[in-house]
C-alpha positions as CSV (number, residue, x, y, z in Angstrom):
1,M,143.6,59.1,11.7
2,K,143.7,58.0,7.9
3,K,143.0,54.3,7.3
4,S,146.5,54.0,5.4
5,A,148.3,55.1,8.2
6,L,146.5,52.7,10.4
7,F,147.2,50.1,8.2
8,L,151.1,50.8,8.6
9,I,150.7,51.0,12.4
10,M,148.8,48.0,13.3
11,P,151.3,45.6,11.9
12,A,154.0,47.3,14.1
13,L,151.8,47.2,16.9
14,M,150.8,43.5,16.4
15,V,154.5,42.4,16.0
16,L,155.5,44.5,19.4
17,S,152.3,42.6,21.3
18,C,153.6,39.4,19.9
19,K,157.4,40.0,21.0
20,K,155.6,40.9,24.6
21,E,153.8,38.0,24.7
22,N,157.0,35.6,23.4
23,V,158.9,36.7,26.4
24,P,157.0,34.7,29.2
25,L,156.2,32.0,26.4
26,Q,160.0,31.5,26.1
27,Q,160.5,31.7,29.9
28,K,157.6,29.0,30.3
29,L,159.2,26.7,28.2
30,S,162.8,27.1,29.8
31,N,161.0,26.4,32.9
32,V,159.2,23.4,31.4
33,K,162.8,22.2,30.4
34,S,164.5,22.8,33.7
35,D,161.5,21.1,35.3
36,A,161.7,18.0,33.3
37,V,165.3,17.6,34.1
38,E,164.7,17.9,37.7
39,I,161.9,15.8,37.5
40,A,164.3,13.1,35.9
41,K,166.1,13.4,39.0
42,D,165.5,12.5,42.7
43,T,167.5,13.3,46.0
44,A,169.0,11.2,49.0
45,N,171.1,11.8,51.9
46,I,173.4,8.7,52.9
47,T,175.1,8.8,56.2
48,L,178.1,6.6,56.9
49,S,178.9,5.9,60.6
50,W,182.5,4.6,60.9
51,N,182.1,3.2,64.3
52,K,178.9,1.5,64.3
53,T,179.6,-1.8,62.7
54,Y,178.0,-5.3,62.0
55,Q,179.5,-9.1,60.5
56,K,182.5,-9.8,58.9
57,I,182.6,-10.5,55.3
58,E,184.5,-13.9,54.6
59,G,184.3,-13.4,50.8
60,F,182.0,-14.0,47.8
61,G,182.6,-17.1,45.3
62,A,180.9,-19.7,43.0
63,F,180.4,-23.3,42.3
64,G,183.3,-24.3,40.0
65,G,181.3,-25.7,37.4
66,R,179.0,-27.2,35.5
67,I,182.2,-29.4,36.2
68,T,182.3,-31.3,32.8
69,P,181.1,-28.3,30.6
70,F,183.9,-26.2,32.3
71,F,186.6,-28.8,32.1
72,E,186.1,-29.3,28.6
73,S,185.5,-25.9,27.4
74,P,188.5,-24.5,25.0
75,K,188.0,-21.2,26.7
76,R,188.3,-22.7,30.4
77,D,191.5,-21.1,31.1
78,S,190.0,-17.7,30.4
79,I,186.9,-18.7,32.3
80,M,188.9,-19.0,35.6
81,N,190.1,-15.7,35.2
82,Y,187.2,-13.8,34.6
83,L,185.4,-15.8,37.8
84,W,188.8,-15.5,40.4
85,G,191.3,-13.7,38.3
86,E,192.5,-10.1,38.9
87,T,191.0,-8.6,35.9
88,G,188.0,-10.6,36.6
89,L,185.4,-10.9,39.6
90,Q,188.4,-11.3,42.1
91,M,186.2,-13.8,44.0
92,T,188.0,-15.6,46.7
93,I,185.7,-18.7,47.1
94,I,185.2,-21.8,45.4
95,R,182.6,-24.5,45.7
96,G,183.0,-27.9,44.8
97,K,181.1,-31.1,44.9
98,I,181.5,-34.5,46.9
99,I,180.8,-36.7,43.6
100,R,178.8,-39.7,44.8
101,S,180.9,-42.0,42.3
102,Y,184.4,-42.1,43.8
103,P,185.5,-45.7,44.5
104,F,185.9,-46.1,48.3
105,D,187.6,-48.5,50.2
106,K,185.8,-49.0,53.5
107,Q,188.3,-51.0,55.4
108,S,191.0,-48.3,54.9
109,G,188.7,-45.2,54.3
110,V,190.6,-44.4,51.1
111,V,188.5,-42.4,48.3
112,T,189.9,-42.5,45.1
113,I,189.3,-39.2,43.1
114,K,191.6,-39.8,39.8
115,P,190.4,-42.3,37.6
116,A,193.0,-44.9,36.9
117,G,195.4,-43.8,33.9
118,S,193.8,-40.1,33.7
119,D,195.4,-37.1,34.5
120,I,194.3,-33.7,35.0
121,D,196.2,-32.2,32.0
122,M,194.9,-34.8,29.6
123,D,193.7,-33.5,26.5
124,V,189.5,-33.6,26.2
125,N,189.6,-34.3,22.6
126,G,192.0,-37.4,23.0
127,A,190.9,-41.1,23.1
128,G,191.9,-41.5,26.8
129,Y,189.6,-39.2,27.7
130,K,186.7,-40.1,25.6
131,K,187.3,-43.6,27.1
132,L,186.2,-42.4,30.4
133,T,182.5,-42.7,31.6
134,D,180.3,-39.5,32.3
135,D,181.1,-40.0,36.1
136,Q,184.9,-40.0,35.5
137,K,184.9,-37.2,33.2
138,E,183.1,-35.2,36.2
139,Q,185.9,-36.7,38.6
140,I,188.9,-35.4,36.5
141,G,187.2,-32.4,35.7
142,Q,186.3,-31.5,38.9
143,L,190.1,-31.8,39.8
144,W,191.5,-29.9,37.4
145,I,189.4,-27.0,38.2
146,L,190.0,-27.0,41.9
147,K,193.8,-27.6,41.5
148,K,194.1,-25.0,38.9
149,A,191.9,-22.4,41.2
150,K,194.4,-23.0,43.9
151,E,197.3,-22.8,42.3
152,R,196.7,-19.7,40.2
153,Y,194.7,-17.6,42.5
154,Q,195.5,-19.0,46.1
155,L,192.1,-18.8,47.3
156,P,191.9,-19.2,50.7
157,I,188.4,-20.8,51.1
158,M,187.4,-24.0,49.1
159,F,184.6,-25.9,50.2
160,A,182.5,-28.9,49.1
161,S,178.9,-30.0,49.5
162,A,177.5,-33.5,49.1
163,W,174.3,-33.8,47.1
164,T,174.0,-37.2,47.8
165,P,175.8,-40.2,49.7
166,P,177.0,-43.2,47.1
167,L,173.5,-44.6,46.1
168,Y,174.4,-48.1,47.6
169,M,174.3,-46.1,51.0
170,K,170.7,-44.7,50.4
171,T,167.2,-46.3,51.7
172,N,166.5,-46.6,48.0
173,P,169.9,-47.4,46.1
174,D,168.5,-47.5,42.8
175,S,167.5,-43.9,42.9
176,E,170.0,-40.6,42.9
177,S,167.2,-38.3,43.8
178,G,165.6,-37.7,47.2
179,K,162.0,-38.7,46.0
180,N,159.9,-40.7,48.4
181,F,162.3,-39.6,51.4
182,N,165.3,-41.2,49.8
183,G,168.3,-40.6,51.9
184,L,171.1,-41.9,53.8
185,N,170.4,-45.3,55.1
186,F,171.0,-44.8,58.9
187,K,170.8,-48.6,59.9
188,C,173.8,-49.5,57.6
189,C,175.9,-46.1,56.5
190,S,176.2,-43.3,58.8
191,T,180.0,-44.3,59.5
192,D,180.5,-45.2,56.1
193,F,179.2,-42.0,54.3
194,A,181.2,-39.8,57.3
195,R,184.5,-41.8,56.2
196,Y,183.5,-41.1,52.5
197,I,183.6,-37.6,53.3
198,S,186.7,-37.6,55.2
199,G,188.3,-39.8,52.7
200,F,187.4,-37.7,50.0
201,T,188.6,-34.2,51.9
202,K,192.1,-36.6,52.7
203,A,192.5,-37.1,48.9
204,Y,191.9,-33.7,47.9
205,Q,194.5,-32.6,50.7
206,N,196.9,-35.1,49.0
207,E,196.7,-33.3,45.6
208,G,197.5,-30.0,47.5
209,V,193.9,-28.7,47.6
210,N,193.0,-27.9,51.3
211,F,189.3,-27.9,51.9
212,Y,188.3,-25.0,54.2
213,A,184.8,-27.0,55.0
214,V,182.6,-29.6,54.0
215,S,179.0,-30.1,54.1
216,P,177.1,-33.3,54.0
217,T,173.9,-31.8,52.7
218,N,172.7,-29.9,49.7
219,E,169.1,-29.1,49.8
220,P,168.2,-31.6,52.3
221,E,164.2,-30.8,52.0
222,N,164.3,-31.7,48.2
223,I,161.9,-34.7,47.8
224,F,160.5,-33.4,44.1
225,S,163.8,-33.0,41.8
226,D,164.9,-35.7,39.2
227,W,168.8,-34.7,40.1
228,D,171.0,-36.5,42.5
229,A,169.6,-35.5,46.0
230,S,169.1,-36.9,49.4
231,Y,166.5,-36.1,52.0
232,W,167.5,-35.4,55.9
233,D,165.5,-34.1,58.7
234,S,167.2,-31.8,61.1
235,K,167.4,-34.6,63.9
236,H,169.0,-37.1,62.1
237,L,171.7,-34.2,60.2
238,G,172.3,-32.8,63.7
239,E,173.5,-36.3,64.9
240,F,175.2,-37.3,62.1
241,V,177.4,-34.2,62.3
242,T,178.1,-34.8,66.0
243,S,178.3,-38.4,66.2
244,N,179.8,-39.4,62.6
245,L,181.2,-36.6,60.7
246,R,183.1,-34.7,63.1
247,P,184.8,-38.0,64.6
248,A,185.5,-39.0,60.8
249,L,187.1,-35.8,60.0
250,N,189.1,-35.7,63.4
251,A,190.4,-39.5,62.9
252,A,191.7,-38.6,59.6
253,G,193.8,-35.6,60.8
254,L,191.3,-33.2,59.7
255,T,190.6,-31.2,62.7
256,S,190.5,-27.6,61.5
257,T,188.4,-28.8,58.3
258,K,184.8,-27.1,59.3
259,I,181.7,-28.4,59.0
260,I,178.6,-26.7,57.2
261,S,174.8,-27.2,57.6
262,S,172.3,-27.4,56.2
263,E,172.2,-25.7,52.8
264,N,168.3,-25.7,52.2
265,A,167.2,-24.5,49.0
266,A,165.0,-21.3,50.7
267,W,166.5,-19.3,53.7
268,G,163.0,-19.7,55.5
269,T,163.6,-22.9,55.2
270,A,166.8,-23.1,56.4
271,N,165.6,-21.0,59.6
272,S,163.2,-23.8,60.8
273,F,165.1,-26.5,59.7
274,L,168.6,-25.2,61.9
275,S,166.4,-23.7,64.8
276,G,165.7,-27.3,66.0
277,M,168.8,-29.1,64.9
278,D,171.9,-29.7,67.2
279,K,174.4,-27.3,66.1
280,S,177.2,-28.0,68.7
281,N,179.6,-29.3,65.6
282,V,178.6,-27.1,62.9
283,D,180.9,-24.4,62.4
284,I,179.1,-22.7,59.4
285,L,175.3,-22.3,59.3
286,A,174.4,-22.2,55.7
287,G,171.2,-21.7,53.5
288,H,170.6,-21.2,49.6
289,G,169.1,-18.0,48.1
290,Y,166.0,-19.2,46.1
291,V,162.3,-18.0,46.4
292,E,160.8,-19.2,49.7
293,I,158.2,-22.4,49.3
294,G,155.1,-20.6,49.1
295,D,156.1,-18.7,46.4
296,L,157.2,-21.5,44.8
297,I,153.9,-23.4,44.9
298,F,152.4,-20.5,43.3
299,G,154.7,-20.9,40.3
300,K,157.8,-18.1,41.2
301,R,161.4,-19.2,40.9
302,G,164.6,-17.6,40.9
303,L,166.5,-15.1,43.2
304,N,164.7,-14.5,46.8
305,Q,164.1,-10.9,46.6
306,D,163.1,-10.5,50.1
307,P,165.0,-13.2,52.6
308,K,164.1,-12.4,56.3
309,P,166.9,-12.5,58.8
310,W,166.5,-15.7,61.0
311,T,165.3,-15.8,64.0
312,F,167.2,-18.1,66.1
313,S,170.4,-17.4,67.9
314,T,173.4,-18.3,65.5
315,G,175.8,-18.3,68.5
316,N,178.1,-15.6,66.7
317,K,179.0,-18.4,64.2
318,S,179.6,-17.8,60.5
319,V,176.5,-17.5,58.0
320,W,176.6,-18.3,54.7
321,L,174.6,-17.8,51.6
322,T,176.4,-21.1,49.4
323,E,174.3,-21.1,46.5
324,T,171.5,-18.9,44.8
325,S,170.6,-17.9,40.8
326,D,167.8,-17.1,38.8
327,D,166.7,-20.3,37.8
328,G,163.4,-19.2,36.5
329,G,164.0,-20.9,32.8
330,T,163.9,-17.4,30.7
331,Y,167.3,-16.0,30.0
332,D,167.8,-12.2,30.9
333,G,171.3,-10.7,30.0
334,T,169.9,-7.1,30.7
335,I,170.6,-4.9,33.6
336,T,166.6,-5.9,34.6
337,G,168.2,-9.4,35.7
338,G,171.3,-7.9,37.2
339,L,169.0,-5.8,39.5
340,K,167.4,-8.6,40.6
341,L,170.7,-10.0,41.7
342,A,171.9,-6.5,43.0
343,T,168.6,-6.2,45.3
344,S,168.9,-10.1,46.5
345,M,172.9,-9.7,47.5
346,H,171.7,-6.1,49.4
347,K,169.3,-7.8,51.3
348,F,171.3,-11.1,52.2
349,L,174.3,-8.8,53.2
350,A,172.9,-5.9,54.9
351,E,169.8,-7.4,56.2
352,C,170.3,-10.9,57.1
353,N,174.1,-10.2,57.8
354,V,175.6,-13.0,55.8
355,N,179.4,-13.4,56.0
356,A,179.7,-15.1,52.7
357,F,177.8,-15.1,49.2
358,V,178.4,-17.9,46.9
359,Y,176.8,-17.8,43.5
360,W,175.4,-20.9,41.7
361,L,177.3,-21.8,38.4
362,G,180.6,-20.2,37.5
363,M,179.9,-21.1,33.6
364,L,177.5,-22.9,31.4
365,A,178.0,-24.2,27.8
366,I,174.8,-22.4,27.1
367,K,172.8,-19.1,27.9
368,N,171.0,-19.4,31.1
369,N,170.7,-17.2,34.6
370,E,171.9,-20.4,36.7
371,S,175.6,-19.2,35.5
372,L,177.4,-16.1,35.7
373,I,179.0,-16.6,32.5
374,G,177.3,-18.3,29.7
375,T,178.3,-19.5,26.2
376,N,176.6,-18.4,22.7
377,S,176.1,-21.1,19.7
378,N,178.8,-20.0,17.8
379,G,181.4,-20.5,21.1
380,N,181.8,-17.0,22.4
381,L,181.3,-16.2,25.9
382,E,178.5,-14.3,27.0
383,F,178.6,-11.8,30.1
384,P,175.0,-11.0,31.3
385,K,174.7,-8.2,33.7
386,T,174.6,-10.4,36.7
387,Y,178.2,-11.1,36.0
388,D,178.7,-7.4,36.0
389,I,176.6,-6.9,39.3
390,M,178.4,-9.5,41.0
391,G,181.6,-7.8,40.2
392,Q,180.2,-4.4,41.9
393,F,180.3,-6.2,45.1
394,S,182.9,-9.2,45.0
395,R,185.8,-6.1,43.8
396,A,184.9,-3.9,46.3
397,I,184.2,-5.9,49.5
398,R,187.3,-7.9,50.2
399,P,187.9,-10.9,52.9
400,G,188.2,-9.3,56.3
401,Y,186.1,-6.0,55.5
402,I,183.6,-5.3,58.0
403,R,180.0,-3.8,57.2
404,F,179.5,-0.6,58.8
405,D,176.5,1.7,59.4
406,S,174.9,3.5,56.4
407,K,171.8,5.3,57.1
408,L,169.9,6.5,54.0
409,Q,167.0,9.4,54.3
410,N,164.7,11.2,52.2
411,N,164.8,8.3,49.9
412,S,162.7,4.8,49.2
413,T,164.1,3.7,46.3
414,L,167.9,3.5,46.9
415,K,169.4,0.6,48.7
416,V,172.8,1.2,50.3
417,S,175.2,-0.7,52.5
418,A,179.0,0.3,53.5
419,Y,182.0,-2.2,54.2
420,K,185.5,-1.1,55.2
421,D,189.0,-2.3,55.9
422,P,189.5,-2.0,59.5
423,V,193.6,-2.1,59.0
424,T,194.0,-0.1,55.9
425,G,191.2,1.9,56.3
426,K,190.0,1.5,53.0
427,F,186.0,1.4,52.5
428,S,183.3,1.0,49.9
429,L,179.6,2.2,49.5
430,I,177.4,-0.1,47.0
431,A,174.1,2.0,46.0
432,I,171.6,0.5,44.0
433,N,169.1,2.3,42.2
434,P,166.1,0.3,40.7
435,G,164.3,3.5,39.9
436,Q,163.9,5.5,36.7
437,K,165.3,8.3,38.2
438,T,168.9,9.3,38.5
439,V,169.5,10.5,42.0
440,V,171.7,13.4,43.5
441,C,173.1,12.0,46.7
442,K,174.9,13.7,49.6
443,I,177.1,11.5,51.5
444,N,178.0,12.8,55.0
445,L,180.9,11.0,57.0
446,D,180.2,10.3,60.7
447,G,183.6,9.3,62.8
448,F,186.0,9.7,59.9
449,S,187.0,11.9,56.6
450,A,187.9,11.1,53.4
451,G,189.9,12.9,50.8
452,I,188.3,11.5,47.5
453,L,185.8,9.1,46.0
454,N,186.3,6.7,43.2
455,S,183.0,4.9,41.4
456,Y,182.5,2.0,39.2
457,Q,179.0,1.7,38.0
458,T,177.0,-0.9,36.1
459,T,173.8,0.4,33.8
460,E,172.5,-1.2,30.6
461,S,174.5,1.1,28.5
462,S,177.7,1.1,30.4
463,A,181.2,-0.3,29.9
464,R,181.8,-3.1,32.8
465,W,182.7,-1.3,36.2
466,Q,183.2,2.0,34.2
467,N,184.8,4.4,36.1
468,S,184.2,7.9,36.6
469,A,186.1,11.2,37.4
470,P,187.4,11.0,41.2
471,V,184.8,13.2,43.3
472,T,186.1,15.5,46.2
473,P,184.3,16.7,49.4
474,K,182.6,20.0,49.7
475,V,184.1,22.6,52.2
476,N,181.9,21.1,55.0
477,G,183.0,17.5,54.2
478,V,180.0,16.1,52.5
479,F,180.6,14.5,49.2
480,E,177.6,15.0,46.5
481,V,177.6,12.5,43.7
482,L,175.3,10.3,41.3
483,V,173.9,7.3,41.4
484,P,172.1,6.1,38.1
485,A,168.9,5.4,37.3
486,S,168.5,1.6,36.9
487,G,171.9,0.9,38.0
488,V,174.4,0.1,40.5
489,I,177.4,2.0,41.7
490,T,180.1,1.5,43.9
491,F,182.0,4.4,45.5
492,T,185.6,3.5,47.2
493,G,187.8,5.7,49.3
494,T,190.2,5.8,52.2
495,K,189.8,6.9,55.5
496,G,191.7,10.0,56.5
């Protein structure tokens, strides 16, 4: 063969050779891309068993405060709606405070909850309001919050807790804190404090606010903080409830008002405290959702990510979580903070079987994770992802819903729980995905069927409770859905 011909043939052969080699290369690239998509996803199987049930849900809520900033906020009406209104969180519980500074007539048992010359509709910028003391501003502020919450939203559960008795009833009347075991002086004041609580409850009843329950304590073991607190041990608290508080409420005609105890700061502490306490006249057993004492000693703060079920028999009494927040001090408005709350809520609802879940503060005049709603320096409201996460639960799980079985298989990352309305057949499945992969889930329905599933999700980038297109089941009745990475999604449907 001539060299010239060879020179002409060789390039053609090289092109053909390259083309042959390029086919598997493109296939490999395609496979890599496909594999990358698969790697970015995970899978799980969820079985919802309609007939296997657990606790009844009584509601979700928050404290109506901080009281004075809430009352003085020019956006207070919007805040109310964001927390308890139809377009907001739709919460059905509000927590109030048995403020220690009310005037109290020992002889009559009358507690005056409205400062003289004040009115709940008074102008917070007016001279009359500015003349009030800080205590009086708190008193009139709470009256406005609770009355408006009742009038506008007909909340079924309103309850109040006492941080401390009036100071003159304490062992050290010069301190509002519980330091040095400063608490109720049982030698003189058990009856007086019980009548103070019943007088407070009666005064609010006269204003149209009927408290569902009252609690004589708030974190009774707190002997460290500077704020208002009162030390109690379980023996004295049990005796007070049985011998003083229940009789005082009954004597005031408040026989249907329930009693809550003991609202310890940590769930494990409440377990120890309540297990040895006389609970015969306690209607609702309660604790808070902050980190356990062991974690606190080592500098940890914030939401309890792994609470344990109580080890004593609750006697079929309601179990409430009455306060929690991320009080670590560093503001986090991202989905990272939101997922901490989601994990904590899941643990308390699906493992500790609480009947009610109440967040600490509804609002603050600053940005802080102690509240569901914050305020920017320009006065605009700030909504951290914890607000959105609360809505994933409070909007989808209504009072009267019952938790039913949700079994997760082939996945250790997701956290799932399911709730149903036994009357209407409506149900909700809440799936939490703290992982970095989207999860493809197959949802199997055991003991029932459903036509469609609607979904609402919260992620870092999603709009609030972003709604996706309805999903219909496969021919075999199984739903196939996606649970977004680093997010929470709620699926809702109706049996039948």
